[in-house]
Kinemage of the C-alpha trace (Angstrom):
@kinemage 1
@onewidth
@group {chain A} dominant
@subgroup {mainchain}
@vectorlist {calphas} color= white
{ca met a 1} P 24.394 172.479 141.851
{ca lys a 2} L 21.217 170.092 142.385
{ca arg a 3} L 19.659 172.292 139.657
{ca gly a 4} L 22.645 171.916 137.385
{ca leu a 5} L 22.825 168.016 138.055
{ca tyr a 6} L 18.846 167.690 137.388
{ca leu a 7} L 19.114 169.867 134.106
{ca ile a 8} L 21.856 167.412 132.724
{ca ala a 9} L 20.056 164.570 133.685
{ca phe a 10} L 16.892 165.686 132.023
{ca phe a 11} L 18.859 166.309 129.038
{ca ile a 12} L 20.692 163.029 128.802
{ca gly a 13} L 17.152 161.313 129.452
{ca phe a 14} L 15.542 163.279 126.798
{ca leu a 15} L 18.214 162.559 124.408
{ca leu a 16} L 17.837 158.797 125.147
{ca ile a 17} L 14.194 158.578 124.939
{ca thr a 18} L 14.028 160.611 121.508
{ca gly a 19} L 16.817 158.442 120.074
{ca met a 20} L 14.702 155.118 120.453
{ca gly a 21} L 12.259 156.328 118.085
{ca gly a 22} L 14.197 154.426 115.156
{ca leu a 23} L 14.269 151.236 116.648
{ca gly a 24} L 12.081 147.887 116.099
{ca gly a 25} L 9.629 147.201 113.495
{ca thr a 26} L 10.009 147.170 109.354
{ca pro a 27} L 9.876 150.573 107.856
{ca ser a 28} L 6.770 151.412 106.194
{ca gly a 29} L 6.664 150.463 102.449
{ca lys a 30} L 9.359 147.592 103.095
{ca ile a 31} L 8.877 144.123 102.918
{ca pro a 32} L 11.370 141.004 103.469
{ca thr a 33} L 13.207 140.282 100.269
{ca pro a 34} L 13.413 136.560 99.482
{ca glu a 35} L 16.425 134.755 98.145
{ca lys a 36} L 14.585 133.857 95.098
{ca asp a 37} L 11.899 135.918 93.120
{ca phe a 38} L 8.676 133.891 92.893
{ca ser a 39} L 5.810 135.496 90.875
{ca ala a 40} L 2.051 134.895 92.008
{ca thr a 41} L -1.533 135.887 91.826
{ca leu a 42} L -3.015 136.335 95.292
{ca ile a 43} L -6.990 136.379 95.645
{ca asp a 44} L -8.292 137.584 98.957
{ca lys a 45} L -11.671 136.681 100.603
{ca gln a 46} L -13.096 139.710 98.892
{ca asp a 47} L -12.137 138.198 95.673
{ca val a 48} L -9.832 141.123 95.088
{ca val a 49} L -6.902 139.714 92.831
{ca thr a 50} L -3.218 141.221 93.340
{ca lys a 51} L -0.396 140.106 91.018
{ca cys a 52} L 2.855 139.973 92.812
{ca lys a 53} L 6.444 139.541 92.403
{ca gln a 54} L 9.167 138.741 95.069
{ca val a 55} L 6.198 136.585 96.921
{ca ser a 56} L 7.293 135.391 100.360
{ca arg a 57} L 5.863 133.938 103.445
{ca asp a 58} L 7.120 135.671 106.534
{ca gly a 59} L 10.361 136.024 104.083
{ca asp a 60} L 10.676 132.546 103.358
{ca val a 61} L 9.972 130.733 100.089
{ca phe a 62} L 8.051 127.975 101.424
{ca phe a 63} L 4.893 126.658 102.924
{ca leu a 64} L 5.324 125.765 106.623
{ca gly a 65} L 2.570 123.964 108.399
{ca lys a 66} L 1.416 120.694 110.471
{ca lys a 67} L 0.489 117.347 108.786
{ca gly a 68} L -1.119 115.198 111.326
{ca met a 69} L 1.744 115.627 114.283
{ca gly a 70} L 4.443 116.245 112.086
{ca thr a 71} L 5.883 119.663 110.497
{ca val a 72} L 6.208 120.109 106.635
{ca thr a 73} L 7.694 122.644 104.442
{ca ile a 74} L 6.844 122.820 100.842
{ca ser a 75} L 8.990 124.822 98.498
{ca phe a 76} L 7.101 127.456 96.184
{ca glu a 77} L 9.162 125.971 93.439
{ca lys a 78} L 6.808 122.756 93.652
{ca val a 79} L 3.713 124.502 94.047
{ca lys a 80} L 0.862 125.340 91.411
{ca thr a 81} L -1.742 126.879 93.804
{ca ala a 82} L -2.943 126.834 97.588
{ca glu a 83} L -6.173 127.376 98.598
{ca phe a 84} L -6.821 128.543 102.236
{ca glu a 85} L -9.837 127.836 104.410
{ca ser a 86} L -10.601 128.968 107.883
{ca arg a 87} L -12.519 126.715 110.259
{ca lys a 88} L -13.015 126.847 113.908
{ca gly a 89} L -10.003 129.142 114.242
{ca val a 90} L -7.718 126.768 112.346
{ca val a 91} L -6.346 127.886 108.759
{ca thr a 92} L -6.196 124.629 106.261
{ca ala a 93} L -3.980 125.092 102.905
{ca val a 94} L -4.841 122.840 100.029
{ca ile a 95} L -1.821 122.839 98.225
{ca lys a 96} L -1.587 121.303 94.664
{ca leu a 97} L 1.803 120.816 93.373
{ca ile a 98} L 2.932 121.143 89.617
{ca asp a 99} L 3.333 117.140 89.559
{ca ser a 100} L -0.480 117.121 90.304
{ca gln a 101} L -0.160 115.731 94.150
{ca thr a 102} L -2.379 117.369 96.470
{ca ile a 103} L -1.189 117.967 100.131
{ca glu a 104} L -3.424 119.466 102.943
{ca ile a 105} L -1.736 121.200 106.000
{ca glu a 106} L -2.829 123.231 108.748
{ca val a 107} L -0.815 126.564 108.832
{ca asp a 108} L -0.355 129.266 111.548
{ca lys a 109} L -3.048 131.751 111.682
{ca ser a 110} L -0.316 134.530 112.257
{ca gln a 111} L 1.315 133.959 108.681
{ca arg a 112} L 1.804 136.815 106.467
{ca phe a 113} L 2.522 136.837 102.769
{ca tyr a 114} L 4.571 139.729 101.249
{ca gly a 115} L 5.028 140.764 97.689
{ca asn a 116} L 6.122 143.687 95.419
{ca val a 117} L 3.524 145.055 92.856
{ca pro a 118} L 3.841 147.842 90.363
{ca phe a 119} L 2.407 150.477 92.653
{ca gly a 120} L 4.278 149.408 95.804
{ca thr a 121} L 4.437 146.577 98.342
{ca phe a 122} L 1.521 144.133 99.357
{ca gln a 123} L 0.959 142.076 102.727
{ca ile a 124} L -1.736 139.834 103.873
{ca glu a 125} L -2.455 137.654 106.525
{ca val a 126} L -3.067 134.025 105.824
{ca thr a 127} L -6.486 134.191 107.016
{ca asp a 128} L -7.385 136.760 104.707
{ca leu a 129} L -6.415 134.804 101.740
{ca lys a 130} L -8.491 132.554 99.505
{ca lys a 131} L -5.829 131.235 97.064
{ca ile a 132} L -2.320 131.839 95.587
{ca thr a 133} L -1.497 130.900 92.180
{ca phe a 134} L 2.050 130.786 91.316
{ca thr a 135} L 3.676 131.765 87.806
{ca his a 136} L 6.462 129.363 86.914
């Protein structure tokens, strides 16, 4: 009798453990799809150029960062270019707007940018980015 219960318990445990394989994480090759399609050219710190469509920052279509003690968001619609620089563990973005204004913000170094490319998908951490130029 005990042997039968052990066998049933083992079988149920096995099913539960193997069923958990599909939980969590983004499937390989899939990126967050933003509400609006923005195209941009991304240049990394090795000067590798990648042209992307459906560009997003962690699935959102705006920059997020600190300006002084406050937090700001800047819509991709308003941005011409963004240049990134890492200094002492802090990532600074110098954002040039379409109306010629320049705004400097400090961004969280864990942020990622995503996009679709003709050969698949693209993602890059903000710490590895040099520049983004939007195509409006």
